[in-house]
C-alpha positions in Angstrom: 2.0 33.9 2.6 3.2 37.5 2.0 1.4 39.6 -0.6 3.3 42.8 0.2 4.7 44.6 -2.8 3.2 42.0 -5.1 2.2 43.8 -8.2 0.0 40.9 -9.3 -1.9 40.9 -6.0 -2.7 37.5 -4.6 -0.2 34.8 -5.9 -1.8 32.8 -8.7 -1.2 29.5 -7.0 -3.0 30.7 -3.9 -5.9 32.2 -5.9 -6.2 29.0 -7.9 -6.3 26.8 -4.8 -8.8 29.0 -3.0 -11.1 29.0 -6.1 -10.9 25.2 -6.6 -11.4 24.3 -2.9 -14.4 26.5 -2.7 -15.9 24.4 -5.5 -14.7 20.9 -4.4 -16.6 19.5 -1.4 -15.8 15.9 -0.7 -14.8 13.7 2.3 -11.5 12.9 0.7 -10.5 16.4 -0.2 -9.0 18.8 2.3 -11.6 21.4 3.6 -10.7 25.1 3.3 -12.2 26.5 6.5 -11.4 30.2 6.0 -9.3 32.8 4.1 -7.9 35.7 6.1 -5.9 38.8 5.1 -4.0 40.6 7.8 -0.8 42.7 7.9 -0.1 42.1 4.2 -0.3 38.4 4.7 -2.8 35.9 3.3 -3.7 33.0 5.5 -5.4 29.8 4.3 -7.0 28.0 7.2 -7.6 24.2 6.6 -9.1 21.5 8.7 -6.6 19.8 11.0 -4.9 16.6 9.9 -2.3 14.7 12.0 0.0 13.4 9.2 0.9 13.5 5.6 1.4 10.2 3.9 5.1 10.6 3.4 5.8 11.1 7.1 3.3 8.4 8.0 5.1 5.9 5.9 8.4 6.7 7.7 6.9 5.9 11.1 5.1 2.7 10.4 5.0 -0.3 8.0 1.6 -0.3 6.2 -0.3 -3.5 6.2 -2.1 -4.7 3.1 -5.6 -3.5 4.1 -4.2 -0.2 5.1 -2.6 0.2 1.7 -6.0 -0.6 0.1 -7.8 1.8 2.4 -5.4 4.7 1.6 -5.4 4.1 -2.2 -9.1 3.6 -2.4 -9.6 7.0 -0.7 -7.1 8.7 -2.9 -9.0 7.4 -5.9 -12.3 8.3 -4.4 -11.2 12.0 -4.0 -9.6 12.0 -7.4 -12.6 10.5 -9.1 -14.7 13.4 -7.7 -12.1 16.0 -8.9 -12.1 14.4 -12.4 -15.9 14.3 -12.6 -15.8 18.1 -12.0 -13.0 18.4 -14.7 -10.3 19.3 -12.3 -6.8 17.7 -12.7 -4.6 17.9 -9.6 -1.2 17.9 -11.3 0.9 17.3 -8.1 -0.2 14.1 -6.4 2.6 12.7 -4.2 2.7 11.3 -0.6 3.5 14.7 1.0 0.3 16.2 -0.6 -1.9 13.4 0.8 -3.0 14.1 4.4 -4.3 11.7 7.1 -6.2 12.1 10.3 -5.9 9.8 13.4 -8.8 7.7 12.1 -7.1 6.8 8.8 -9.2 9.2 6.7 -7.3 10.4 3.7 -7.6 13.9 2.1 -6.1 15.2 -1.1 -4.3 18.5 -0.5 -2.2 21.2 -2.1 -4.2 22.2 -5.2 -1.9 25.1 -6.2 -1.0 23.4 -9.5 -4.6 22.2 -10.2 -6.3 23.1 -13.4 -9.8 23.0 -14.9 -9.5 20.8 -18.1 -11.2 22.4 -21.1 -13.7 20.5 -23.2 -11.6 21.2 -26.3 -7.9 20.2 -26.5 -5.7 22.9 -24.9 -2.0 23.1 -24.4 -0.9 23.2 -20.7 2.4 23.8 -19.1 4.8 20.8 -18.6 6.2 22.4 -15.4 3.9 20.4 -13.2 4.0 17.3 -10.9 7.0 16.5 -8.7 9.6 14.6 -10.9 9.2 11.1 -9.3 5.4 11.1 -9.9 5.4 12.8 -13.3 3.8 11.0 -16.2 5.9 10.0 -19.2 3.8 12.0 -21.7 4.7 15.2 -19.7 8.3 14.2 -19.6 8.2 13.7 -23.4 6.8 17.2 -23.9 3.1 16.5 -24.5 1.1 19.6 -23.6 -2.5 18.5 -24.4 -2.5 16.1 -21.4 -5.5 15.4 -19.2 -6.7 13.3 -16.2 -4.4 10.3 -16.9 -1.4 12.3 -15.5 -3.0 12.0 -12.1 -3.6 8.3 -12.5 0.1 7.8 -13.2 0.9 9.6 -10.0 -1.5 7.4 -8.0 0.2 4.3 -9.5 3.6 5.6 -8.4 2.1 6.2 -4.9 0.5 2.7 -4.8 3.9 1.1 -5.6 5.7 3.3 -3.0 3.4 2.6 -0.1 3.3 -1.1 -0.9 7.1 -1.5 -1.0 8.2 1.4 1.2 10.2 3.2 -1.5 9.5 5.2 -4.6 9.4 3.1 -7.8 11.0 5.7 -10.2 13.7 7.9 -8.6 15.2 10.0 -11.4 17.5 13.0 -10.7 16.6 14.8 -13.9 13.8 14.6 -16.6 15.8 12.3 -18.9 16.9 10.3 -15.8 13.3 9.9 -14.8 12.3 8.7 -18.3 15.1 6.2 -18.2 14.0 4.9 -14.8 10.5 4.4 -16.2 11.7 2.7 -19.4 14.0 0.4 -17.5 11.1 -1.0 -15.5 8.2 -0.7 -18.0 10.1 -1.0 -21.2 11.0 1.6 -23.8 7.8 2.4 -25.8 7.5 2.0 -29.5 4.8 2.9 -32.0 2.9 -0.3 -31.5 2.7 0.0 -27.8 2.1 3.8 -27.8 0.9 5.1 -31.2 2.5 8.5 -32.2 4.9 8.4 -29.3 7.8 9.2 -31.7 6.0 12.5 -32.6 6.2 13.9 -29.1 8.5 16.9 -28.8 11.1 15.3 -26.6 11.1 11.7 -27.9 14.4 10.5 -29.2 14.9 7.6 -31.6 18.2 7.0 -29.8 16.6 6.1 -26.5 18.0 2.9 -25.1 15.7 -0.1 -25.8 14.8 -1.8 -22.5 12.3 -4.6 -22.1 9.6 -4.5 -19.4 10.4 -6.1 -16.1 8.1 -8.2 -13.9 6.4 -5.9 -11.5 5.4 -8.7 -9.2 9.1 -9.4 -8.7 9.9 -5.8 -8.0 6.9 -5.3 -5.7 6.3 -8.6 -3.9 4.0 -7.1 -1.3 1.3 -6.5 -3.8 -1.0 -9.4 -4.6 -2.0 -10.4 -8.1 -5.0 -8.0 -8.2 -2.8 -5.2 -6.9 -0.2 -5.8 -9.6 -3.0 -5.8 -12.2 -4.3 -2.4 -10.9 -0.8 -1.0 -10.8 -0.2 -2.1 -14.5 -3.4 -0.4 -15.5 -2.4 2.8 -13.8 1.2 2.7 -15.2 0.4 2.3 -18.8 2.9 4.3 -20.8 0.2 5.4 -23.3 -2.1 7.7 -21.3 -5.1 6.7 -23.4 -4.8 3.1 -22.0 -4.7 4.1 -18.4 -7.6 3.1 -16.2 -9.8 6.0 -15.0 -10.2 6.9 -11.3 -13.8 5.9 -11.4 -13.1 2.5 -13.0 -10.2 1.9 -10.6 -12.7 2.1 -7.6 -14.4 -1.0 -8.9 -11.3 -3.0 -9.5 -11.1 -6.4 -7.9 -8.2 -5.3 -5.8 -10.7 -3.6 -3.5 -13.2 -6.5 -3.4 -12.1 -7.7 0.1 -11.8 -4.2 1.5 -14.7 -3.1 3.8 -15.6 0.3 2.3 -18.3 0.9 4.9 -15.6 2.0 7.4 -15.0 5.1 5.3 -17.0 8.3 5.0 -19.0 8.6 1.8 
């Protein structure tokens, strides 16, 4: 990336990614091999990976055990990030890389952030729209790790059925896509949702659909995990650590993966 005539020096996203990846060392997180500066250009050198998940899904139909292997590794890397108080804030198939052995690496940490111990307001200009959690879409700024879990839920549904679950073309359109499938939230389902900045009492009132009907390729345990990830109220979402122990992965041989 060019840094010529940049009054701020190194671009903030690049500096953030360099700093975070120097501190995050895990088999399911992309390895930053080197940082070089030549001819007013900054080069980030990463380990080589053959595919990203988006392109990989286009070339092959993923079998059930492959879906489990990919999602388990995503959660494994994410659990490590969260245990070190890092939230990724842009998980999507094109930011998940694969090698020729099926090892998964989380990549593109340019929007990542260290979560403060005390509540802090963060920007809502994060996460690609189709994978953005409803609390961010509704203007909540003191969000935390559950925004990543929502993204993983969207990814699980997508790789299981071969297409994105929520495909809005605007923020309000994305919210409506979510509400049409999961139901429009009320105070009983999501306490204090009506107090969020962009909540409207005039939202259409949809009832939740049956996810098993929408995503028949997921078994009962897979649907249960998906529901726990796609809870509208972020406080009710499963954590990455807890998700790793979900029964969905009971018949998956974890010994084939790096630890």
